[in-house]
Steps between C-alpha positions, in 0.01 A plus 500: 500500500283811522127525474296792380214620717312611187243222442424606141821552303342584163454878523866545596665210322560563130633146450175346625297742289705414191449127555124539536442768238467259207235304698273797556231354271481176696479694825214713364329185372537332839357810670207505259421134572515556876282814468251304285472234771449780753215640295354149463517453877323832549222394263475146642543588867327192643706268281817688591409474870452124470828470305672695779354267762614195303854640469517580871368150579761336280776706662371397843503133406853523358615691810337236720684227314824691551433533871434125528823429312685728744340317790601162364859619462501647853713322756302629797164344594358835614583666170386191311146523638480878467606489133265210424202664674565835333534328163178306549315822592623664181398199289155476663442877463612488137279200427207676667561809284499280188179328610322816620644790296216744587542448876875527459457822300301644790767400752784631280313826435446563870864418575609735223280782634634460853858486370445820301362675809807402701739585216337839450532585867865394503577708191335804659696442822832463318420795275445722801845403627675602176651840425252759376608483134461122485185435699229622265494211251548236769209639702285527185579137415405401854172688485411347161587150622298552820197634311506206258519267800199674657305467174585130472411418860187719502346327200614149593376229424301646210817605319669160536405386152674782318754687717788255447432501125496879490829524688656233278376682190632837616834348594538333161385809314744736672782244482441456128483874432822541699676246277362667188630841612837347588525336157405820319756695700762240410421558133576869528794463741831621372756226482 
């Protein structure tokens, strides 16, 4: 069995393009719906931030339950207690985020800003280690990520009510536009 290293087979795979071509309208529709929700999140940034906090909290509670289940199925007492304690921390943190979404938004925003600072620095570092023809975009991405991290951390906690909503809205908007462009290109693709 062989595997292709190309993660997106569509531009080079006429069979996949042919199978999807008749669904181009649904793909464009899906993209339009996602883009609409992105625009809505950009207009309702505080609501989108709270929705983001609730989703993160639910994921934390589910992950905590999974960790507790892993602990219960563990055959080693040391692992049992570590899994249970980690799972309880996740559940308590998720429940706190559900109960105090504005405080959780502030914590998540600060964590996001710090993560973007670190990610930006790492991208710049790795970009500098690349060959000259490849490094420009990687370094630019690192600088942009670092600058956004600086902006988030510098205006924290005042930006905590809207930054997660803005990022969610932008993500949904660009994701939706990407699907719309893909669907429209499918329509005009030669089969």
